[in-house]
C-alpha positions as CSV (number, residue, x, y, z in Angstrom):
1,X,-4.0,-125.0,-23.8
2,X,-3.0,-121.6,-24.8
3,X,-6.5,-120.6,-23.8
4,X,-6.3,-122.1,-20.3
5,X,-2.9,-120.6,-19.9
6,X,-4.2,-117.2,-20.7
7,X,-7.2,-117.6,-18.4
8,X,-4.9,-118.5,-15.6
9,X,-2.6,-115.7,-15.8
10,X,-5.6,-113.1,-15.9
11,X,-6.9,-114.6,-12.7
12,X,-3.4,-114.4,-11.2
13,X,-3.1,-110.9,-12.2
14,X,-6.6,-109.8,-10.9
15,X,-5.6,-111.3,-7.3
16,X,-2.1,-109.3,-7.5
17,X,-4.0,-106.0,-8.1
18,X,-6.4,-106.6,-5.5
19,X,-3.8,-107.7,-2.9
20,X,-1.8,-104.4,-3.8
21,X,-4.9,-102.2,-3.3
22,X,-5.7,-104.1,0.1
23,X,-2.2,-103.4,1.2
24,X,-2.2,-99.6,0.3
25,X,-5.7,-99.2,2.1
26,X,-4.2,-100.8,5.2
27,X,-1.3,-98.6,5.0
28,X,-3.5,-95.5,4.6
29,X,-5.5,-96.3,7.6
30,X,-2.4,-96.3,9.9
31,X,-1.4,-93.0,11.4
32,X,1.9,-91.5,9.9
33,X,3.7,-92.1,13.2
34,X,3.2,-95.9,12.8
35,X,5.0,-96.1,9.7
36,X,7.9,-94.0,11.0
37,X,11.0,-95.7,12.7
38,X,11.3,-95.3,16.3
39,X,13.3,-92.2,17.3
40,X,16.9,-93.0,18.9
41,X,18.4,-91.6,22.0
42,X,20.0,-88.7,20.2
43,X,16.9,-87.6,18.3
44,X,14.8,-87.7,21.7
45,X,17.2,-85.3,23.3
46,X,17.6,-82.9,20.5
47,X,15.2,-80.1,21.7
48,X,16.5,-80.6,25.1
49,X,18.8,-78.0,26.5
50,X,18.3,-76.0,23.3
51,X,17.6,-72.1,24.1
52,X,16.5,-69.4,21.7
53,X,18.6,-66.2,21.4
54,X,17.4,-63.3,23.4
55,X,16.2,-60.5,21.2
56,X,17.9,-57.3,22.6
57,X,15.5,-54.3,23.3
58,X,15.2,-51.8,20.6
59,X,17.5,-49.1,20.4
60,X,16.3,-45.5,21.5
61,X,15.5,-43.7,18.2
62,X,16.6,-40.1,17.8
63,X,15.9,-38.5,14.5
64,X,18.3,-36.5,12.8
65,X,18.7,-32.7,13.7
66,X,18.3,-30.3,10.8
67,X,21.2,-28.0,10.2
68,X,20.1,-24.3,10.9
69,X,21.4,-21.3,9.0
70,X,20.4,-18.1,7.4
71,X,20.5,-16.7,3.7
72,X,22.4,-13.5,3.1
73,X,19.3,-11.5,3.5
74,X,18.6,-13.2,7.1
75,X,16.0,-15.8,5.8
76,X,15.8,-18.9,8.0
77,X,16.7,-22.2,6.5
78,X,16.4,-25.6,8.2
79,X,18.0,-28.6,6.1
80,X,18.3,-32.1,6.6
81,X,21.0,-33.8,4.4
82,X,19.8,-37.4,3.6
83,X,22.0,-39.0,0.6
84,X,20.3,-42.3,0.7
85,X,17.6,-41.3,-2.0
86,X,18.3,-39.1,-5.0
87,X,15.4,-36.9,-4.2
88,X,14.7,-33.2,-3.0
89,X,11.8,-32.2,-0.8
90,X,11.7,-28.3,-0.4
91,X,9.4,-26.3,1.2
92,X,8.8,-22.5,1.6
93,X,6.6,-21.8,4.7
94,X,4.9,-18.6,5.7
95,X,3.6,-18.0,9.2
96,X,0.0,-16.8,8.3
97,X,-2.9,-18.9,7.1
98,X,-6.6,-18.8,6.6
99,X,-7.4,-17.4,10.3
100,X,-6.2,-14.0,9.0
101,X,-9.1,-13.9,6.4
102,X,-11.9,-11.4,7.2
103,X,-15.0,-12.9,8.0
104,X,-17.0,-11.7,4.9
105,X,-13.9,-12.8,2.6
106,X,-13.3,-16.4,4.2
107,X,-11.4,-18.5,1.6
108,X,-9.4,-15.6,0.7
109,X,-5.9,-16.9,1.4
110,X,-6.8,-20.4,0.0
111,X,-7.9,-18.9,-3.1
112,X,-4.7,-16.6,-3.5
113,X,-2.8,-19.7,-3.0
114,X,-4.5,-21.5,-5.8
115,X,-3.8,-18.6,-8.2
116,X,-0.2,-19.0,-7.9
117,X,-0.1,-21.9,-10.3
118,X,-2.6,-20.3,-12.6
119,X,0.0,-18.2,-14.5
120,X,3.4,-16.9,-13.6
121,X,6.5,-15.2,-15.4
122,X,4.4,-15.1,-18.5
123,X,3.7,-18.7,-18.6
124,X,0.1,-20.1,-18.7
125,X,-1.3,-22.5,-16.1
126,X,-1.1,-25.4,-19.0
127,X,2.7,-24.4,-19.6
128,X,3.5,-24.6,-15.8
129,X,1.9,-27.9,-15.5
130,X,3.7,-29.4,-18.5
131,X,7.0,-27.9,-17.1
132,X,6.4,-29.7,-13.4
133,X,5.2,-33.0,-15.3
134,X,8.3,-33.0,-17.7
135,X,10.6,-33.1,-14.8
136,X,8.5,-35.8,-12.8
137,X,8.0,-33.1,-9.9
138,X,5.2,-32.2,-7.7
139,X,4.5,-28.5,-6.8
140,X,1.8,-27.4,-4.4
141,X,0.8,-24.5,-2.7
142,X,-1.7,-25.2,0.6
143,X,-3.0,-23.2,3.5
144,X,-3.9,-24.3,6.9
145,X,-5.6,-22.2,9.7
146,X,-2.2,-21.0,11.1
147,X,0.3,-21.2,8.1
148,X,0.9,-21.4,4.3
149,X,3.4,-23.2,2.2
150,X,4.6,-24.1,-1.5
151,X,6.1,-27.4,-1.4
152,X,8.2,-29.0,-4.2
153,X,9.4,-32.5,-4.4
154,X,11.6,-33.6,-7.3
155,X,14.5,-35.8,-8.1
156,X,17.8,-34.1,-7.4
157,X,19.1,-34.0,-11.0
158,X,16.3,-31.7,-11.9
159,X,16.3,-29.6,-8.6
160,X,17.6,-26.5,-10.1
161,X,14.7,-26.8,-12.7
162,X,12.2,-27.4,-10.1
163,X,13.5,-24.4,-8.1
164,X,13.1,-22.2,-11.1
165,X,9.5,-23.0,-11.2
166,X,8.8,-22.5,-7.8
167,X,10.5,-19.2,-7.7
168,X,8.4,-18.1,-10.7
169,X,5.0,-19.0,-9.2
170,X,6.0,-17.7,-5.6
171,X,7.8,-14.4,-6.8
172,X,6.2,-13.5,-10.4
173,X,2.6,-14.8,-10.4
174,X,0.4,-13.2,-13.0
175,X,-2.8,-12.8,-11.0
176,X,-4.8,-12.3,-14.4
177,X,-8.4,-11.6,-14.5
178,X,-9.0,-14.6,-17.0
179,X,-7.3,-16.8,-14.6
180,X,-9.5,-15.5,-11.7
181,X,-12.7,-15.9,-13.4
182,X,-11.9,-19.3,-14.3
183,X,-10.7,-20.6,-11.1
184,X,-13.6,-18.8,-9.0
185,X,-16.0,-20.9,-11.2
186,X,-14.2,-24.1,-10.2
187,X,-13.9,-23.3,-6.5
188,X,-17.5,-22.3,-6.5
189,X,-18.5,-25.7,-8.0
190,X,-16.3,-27.5,-5.5
191,X,-17.9,-25.8,-2.6
192,X,-21.4,-26.7,-3.9
193,X,-20.3,-30.5,-4.1
194,X,-19.0,-30.6,-0.6
195,X,-22.4,-30.7,0.8
196,X,-22.8,-34.3,-0.4
197,X,-19.8,-35.5,1.7
198,X,-21.2,-36.0,5.4
199,X,-17.7,-36.1,6.7
200,X,-16.9,-32.6,5.5
201,X,-20.2,-31.3,6.6
202,X,-19.4,-32.7,10.1
203,X,-16.1,-30.9,10.1
204,X,-17.6,-27.4,9.0
205,X,-20.5,-27.7,11.6
206,X,-18.1,-29.1,14.3
207,X,-15.6,-26.1,13.9
208,X,-18.2,-23.5,13.8
209,X,-20.3,-24.7,16.5
210,X,-17.1,-25.4,18.9
211,X,-15.5,-22.2,18.2
212,X,-18.4,-19.9,17.3
213,X,-19.1,-18.1,14.0
214,X,-17.0,-15.0,14.9
215,X,-13.8,-16.9,15.9
216,X,-11.4,-17.4,12.9
217,X,-11.0,-21.1,13.6
218,X,-14.9,-21.5,13.2
219,X,-14.6,-20.3,9.5
220,X,-14.1,-22.7,6.5
221,X,-10.5,-22.6,5.1
222,X,-11.7,-22.8,1.7
223,X,-14.4,-20.2,2.5
224,X,-18.4,-20.4,1.5
225,X,-20.3,-19.8,-1.6
226,X,-21.3,-16.4,-0.7
227,X,-17.6,-15.1,0.5
228,X,-16.0,-16.6,-2.5
229,X,-18.5,-15.1,-4.9
230,X,-17.6,-11.6,-3.1
231,X,-13.8,-12.0,-3.5
232,X,-12.4,-9.7,-6.2
233,X,-9.0,-10.1,-7.8
234,X,-7.8,-7.1,-5.7
235,X,-8.6,-9.0,-2.8
236,X,-6.3,-11.8,-3.9
237,X,-3.3,-9.4,-4.8
238,X,-3.8,-8.1,-1.2
239,X,-3.7,-11.6,0.4
240,X,-0.7,-12.3,-1.7
241,X,1.3,-9.4,-0.4
242,X,0.3,-10.0,3.1
243,X,0.7,-13.8,3.4
244,X,3.4,-14.7,0.9
245,X,5.9,-12.0,1.6
246,X,9.4,-12.9,1.7
247,X,9.8,-11.0,4.9
248,X,7.9,-13.9,6.6
249,X,9.1,-16.8,4.6
250,X,11.4,-19.5,5.8
251,X,12.9,-22.4,3.8
252,X,12.6,-26.1,5.1
253,X,14.2,-28.8,3.2
254,X,15.2,-32.5,3.0
255,X,17.3,-34.1,0.5
256,X,20.6,-35.7,-1.2
257,X,22.4,-32.5,-1.9
258,X,25.4,-31.7,0.1
259,X,24.6,-29.2,2.7
260,X,27.2,-26.6,1.3
261,X,26.1,-27.0,-2.2
262,X,22.5,-26.7,-1.0
263,X,23.3,-23.5,0.8
264,X,24.8,-22.1,-2.4
265,X,21.8,-22.9,-4.6
266,X,19.2,-21.5,-2.3
267,X,21.3,-18.4,-1.6
268,X,21.7,-17.8,-5.4
269,X,17.9,-17.7,-5.9
270,X,16.6,-16.4,-2.6
271,X,19.3,-14.8,-0.7
272,X,19.1,-11.5,-2.6
273,X,15.2,-11.0,-2.0
274,X,14.7,-7.6,-0.4
275,X,13.5,-8.2,3.3
276,X,12.5,-5.4,5.5
277,X,14.4,-5.9,8.7
278,X,12.2,-3.2,10.5
279,X,8.9,-4.8,9.3
280,X,7.2,-6.2,12.5
281,X,6.8,-9.9,12.4
282,X,3.5,-11.5,12.1
283,X,1.5,-11.8,15.3
284,X,-0.9,-14.6,15.9
285,X,-4.5,-13.7,15.1
286,X,-6.1,-12.7,18.6
287,X,-9.3,-14.4,19.4
288,X,-10.9,-15.0,22.8
289,X,-11.2,-18.5,23.7
290,X,-14.9,-19.5,23.5
291,X,-16.5,-20.9,26.6
292,X,-16.9,-24.6,25.9
293,X,-20.2,-26.0,27.2
294,X,-21.5,-29.5,26.3
295,X,-23.7,-28.8,23.0
296,X,-25.6,-30.9,20.6
297,X,-25.6,-29.9,16.9
298,X,-27.5,-31.7,14.2
299,X,-27.4,-31.3,10.4
300,X,-30.3,-32.9,8.7
301,X,-29.7,-35.4,5.9
302,X,-33.3,-36.9,5.3
303,X,-33.2,-40.5,4.8
304,X,-29.4,-40.9,5.2
305,X,-28.3,-44.5,5.8
306,X,-25.6,-43.4,8.1
307,X,-24.9,-40.9,10.9
308,X,-21.6,-39.2,11.0
309,X,-20.7,-38.6,14.9
310,X,-18.1,-35.7,15.4
311,X,-17.2,-34.7,18.9
312,X,-14.9,-31.9,19.7
313,X,-13.3,-31.1,23.0
314,X,-10.8,-28.6,24.1
315,X,-7.1,-29.6,23.9
316,X,-3.6,-28.2,24.0
317,X,-2.3,-25.5,21.6
318,X,0.3,-26.4,19.1
319,X,3.3,-24.5,20.5
320,X,2.8,-26.4,23.7
321,X,5.2,-29.2,24.8
322,X,2.2,-31.1,25.8
323,X,1.2,-32.0,22.5
324,X,3.4,-35.0,22.6
325,X,2.2,-36.7,25.9
326,X,-1.5,-35.9,24.9
327,X,-1.0,-37.4,21.5
328,X,0.7,-40.5,23.3
329,X,-2.4,-41.0,25.5
330,X,-4.6,-40.8,22.5
331,X,-3.0,-44.0,21.0
332,X,-4.9,-46.5,23.6
333,X,-8.0,-44.4,23.6
334,X,-8.7,-44.1,20.0
335,X,-5.5,-43.6,17.8
336,X,-4.9,-47.4,17.0
337,X,-6.8,-50.4,16.0
338,X,-6.4,-51.9,19.4
339,X,-7.8,-48.6,21.1
340,X,-10.7,-48.6,23.5
341,X,-12.9,-46.8,20.8
342,X,-12.2,-49.1,18.1
343,X,-12.5,-52.4,20.2
344,X,-15.7,-51.0,21.8
345,X,-17.8,-49.5,19.0
346,X,-16.3,-51.8,16.0
347,X,-15.2,-55.2,17.4
348,X,-17.5,-55.5,20.4
349,X,-20.8,-53.7,19.4
350,X,-20.3,-53.9,15.5
351,X,-21.7,-50.4,14.9
352,X,-19.1,-49.2,12.5
353,X,-16.2,-50.3,10.4
354,X,-14.0,-47.8,12.6
355,X,-14.1,-45.2,15.4
356,X,-11.2,-43.0,16.3
357,X,-10.0,-40.1,18.0
358,X,-7.1,-37.4,17.4
359,X,-5.3,-34.5,19.2
360,X,-5.5,-31.8,16.6
361,X,-3.4,-28.8,18.0
362,X,-3.6,-25.4,16.6
363,X,-1.6,-22.1,17.6
364,X,-4.6,-20.4,19.3
365,X,-6.4,-23.4,20.4
366,X,-6.4,-27.2,20.0
367,X,-9.1,-29.8,19.6
368,X,-9.4,-33.3,20.9
369,X,-11.9,-34.9,18.3
370,X,-13.7,-38.4,18.3
371,X,-15.6,-39.5,15.4
372,X,-17.2,-42.4,13.5
373,X,-19.9,-43.0,10.9
374,X,-22.4,-45.4,12.2
375,X,-25.8,-47.0,10.6
376,X,-28.7,-44.6,11.3
377,X,-30.5,-47.3,13.4
378,X,-27.7,-47.4,15.9
379,X,-27.1,-43.7,16.2
380,X,-28.1,-43.4,19.8
381,X,-26.5,-46.8,21.0
382,X,-23.1,-45.7,19.3
383,X,-23.3,-42.3,20.8
384,X,-23.9,-43.7,24.1
385,X,-20.7,-45.6,24.1
386,X,-18.7,-42.6,23.0
387,X,-20.1,-40.8,26.0
388,X,-19.1,-43.7,28.0
389,X,-15.6,-43.9,26.9
390,X,-15.1,-40.0,26.9
391,X,-16.2,-39.9,30.4
392,X,-14.0,-42.7,31.5
393,X,-10.9,-41.1,30.0
394,X,-10.1,-38.3,32.4
395,X,-10.3,-40.8,35.0
396,X,-7.0,-42.2,34.2
397,X,-7.5,-45.7,34.4
398,X,-5.4,-47.3,31.7
399,X,-3.6,-50.7,32.5
400,X,-0.1,-51.4,32.5
401,X,-0.8,-53.7,29.4
402,X,-2.4,-50.6,27.5
403,X,0.4,-48.4,28.6
404,X,3.1,-50.7,27.2
405,X,1.4,-51.5,24.0
406,X,1.1,-47.7,23.4
407,X,4.5,-46.9,23.9
408,X,5.8,-49.6,21.5
409,X,3.1,-48.2,19.0
410,X,4.4,-44.5,19.6
411,X,8.1,-45.6,19.0
412,X,7.0,-47.5,15.9
413,X,5.3,-44.5,14.4
414,X,8.0,-42.4,15.2
415,X,10.4,-44.3,13.3
416,X,7.8,-44.6,10.5
417,X,7.3,-40.8,10.4
418,X,11.2,-40.5,9.4
419,X,11.1,-43.3,6.9
420,X,10.4,-40.9,3.9
421,X,11.5,-37.5,3.1
422,X,7.9,-36.3,3.2
423,X,7.5,-37.3,6.6
424,X,10.8,-35.7,7.8
425,X,9.8,-32.6,6.0
426,X,6.3,-32.4,7.6
427,X,7.8,-33.1,11.2
428,X,10.6,-30.6,11.0
429,X,8.2,-28.0,9.5
430,X,6.0,-28.4,12.3
431,X,8.5,-27.9,14.8
432,X,9.8,-24.7,13.1
433,X,6.1,-23.1,12.6
434,X,5.2,-24.0,16.2
435,X,8.4,-22.6,17.5
436,X,9.1,-25.7,19.5
437,X,12.7,-26.9,20.4
438,X,14.5,-28.7,17.5
439,X,14.9,-31.6,19.9
440,X,11.4,-31.6,21.5
441,X,10.5,-35.2,19.9
442,X,13.8,-36.5,20.9
443,X,13.4,-35.2,24.3
444,X,10.1,-36.9,24.6
445,X,11.5,-40.2,23.3
446,X,14.0,-40.3,25.9
447,X,11.3,-39.5,28.6
448,X,9.6,-42.5,27.5
449,X,12.3,-44.7,28.5
450,X,11.6,-44.2,32.2
451,X,7.9,-43.2,32.2
452,X,5.7,-45.1,34.4
453,X,2.0,-46.1,34.5
454,X,1.3,-43.5,36.9
455,X,2.8,-40.9,34.8
456,X,0.8,-41.8,31.9
457,X,-2.5,-41.8,33.6
458,X,-1.6,-38.4,35.2
459,X,-1.5,-37.1,31.6
460,X,-4.8,-38.8,30.7
461,X,-6.3,-37.0,33.8
462,X,-5.7,-33.7,31.8
463,X,-8.1,-34.6,29.3
464,X,-11.4,-32.5,29.2
465,X,-14.4,-33.7,30.7
466,X,-17.6,-34.3,28.7
467,X,-19.3,-31.1,29.9
468,X,-17.1,-29.4,27.3
469,X,-18.0,-31.4,24.5
470,X,-19.7,-30.2,21.3
471,X,-21.4,-33.2,19.8
472,X,-22.3,-33.1,16.0
473,X,-24.5,-35.4,14.4
474,X,-25.0,-35.5,10.6
475,X,-27.7,-37.7,9.5
476,X,-31.6,-38.2,9.3
477,X,-32.9,-35.7,11.9
478,X,-36.1,-37.5,12.8
479,X,-34.2,-40.7,13.5
480,X,-31.4,-38.9,15.4
481,X,-33.9,-37.0,17.7
482,X,-35.9,-40.2,18.5
483,X,-32.5,-42.1,19.7
484,X,-30.9,-39.5,21.6
485,X,-33.9,-38.3,23.8
486,X,-32.9,-40.4,26.6
487,X,-29.3,-39.6,26.9
488,X,-29.5,-36.7,29.0
489,X,-28.1,-34.3,26.4
490,X,-28.8,-30.6,26.0
491,X,-31.6,-29.6,23.7
492,X,-30.0,-29.6,20.2
493,X,-29.4,-26.8,17.6
494,X,-29.4,-27.2,14.0
495,X,-27.0,-26.1,11.2
496,X,-27.0,-26.5,7.6
497,X,-24.5,-28.3,5.2
498,X,-22.2,-25.2,5.4
499,X,-22.1,-25.6,9.1
500,X,-24.3,-22.2,9.7
501,X,-26.9,-21.9,12.2
502,X,-30.6,-22.3,10.8
503,X,-32.5,-19.6,12.1
């Protein structure tokens, strides 16, 4: 009997489990909605008549204006007080750069700037480096074609100590022969290595071909192997006296120290520097504007897997107020991911990871550049697309959608450029060095509020035509020549990795 009872219970248990599984399978086969209760009238009407709140238009952004004053000796100071972050960003600027270097001493100013941290006030380069690192600061001289600067960034609590170090390297550099010999070798080694960078080679070749070898802008800021080798320590001392003199210095700063306290600190250190009020102000280096004709330049890199395409055309100068509308127009052409160049060459054709353009204004002459690195096999096809887009640009046929997207991008980038002290310092310094009105950017931001598509396209029609373009191609010469032969371009010339003409 017990055995029969156990068997019966086992059979019943199997049937029960099977039934449960069948029920679960039936439930799983039904759509979710089938297992949900029917909505009542209140649930049916829950989304009816519900309106999302309207998002108000973004407010007009107007960046803070610097307070402008002079030290006791007449030195200009522009200061932006920003108490939000306990940080100081401080820059001494000088209105002369590499373009003042003699042709046979190219790289002289850049070399002299690098020497400032190689020993000062009796301290070695290592001691200066240790002092900077100890307070968590960055201190760096730098040189462009038009200007030079010494920039300090340091936590506010260590600002006084940072100023002491900056003051030493600016006003008491050693310029020792030992440091000169060591640094010269380092610079020469770097110049030898840059020929391995196709992008750097393209910039050297484009500048010298576009401006001409005799023009200051056509020469390398860092110099060349032969010019750096020929520079002497006395050359650097002369460059230092000429470029980094207090007579032509100004201070631009952003930070969390109250304005009155900041004035006191900088006056204490720099307000008594001897400045010759009768000394004539620096003048822009004079050089005739070259006659820009369409040209093709090739720098041969046998077997290179890629070709660097770099195209230079004339643009507005840095002091011009037209730099802002030109940079605005560039956004939908090649200055953003949704731009025409990027969408054509990357997204549509797949020739490159990226293609872009930029307006690069300088004091004497500006550059409108377009560039990309493409696979060697599509060099000709990619260049053809660049030519097509550059030919279209001065026709001024941007759409309303492109214009509105560019306007929002410009507004966003303007705000982003003022999010950090570094961005504020860079922007304010540019206004000062290029002698622009301090409210130039704010004024243009207000203009954007009422600008129309017609206005925008009229600015686009000011851009240069393709017959002014210098087209530089760095890559395998044989492959390049074969692919561009049917593009109706001028006969190419050839330059070496330093950008100099191959005779």
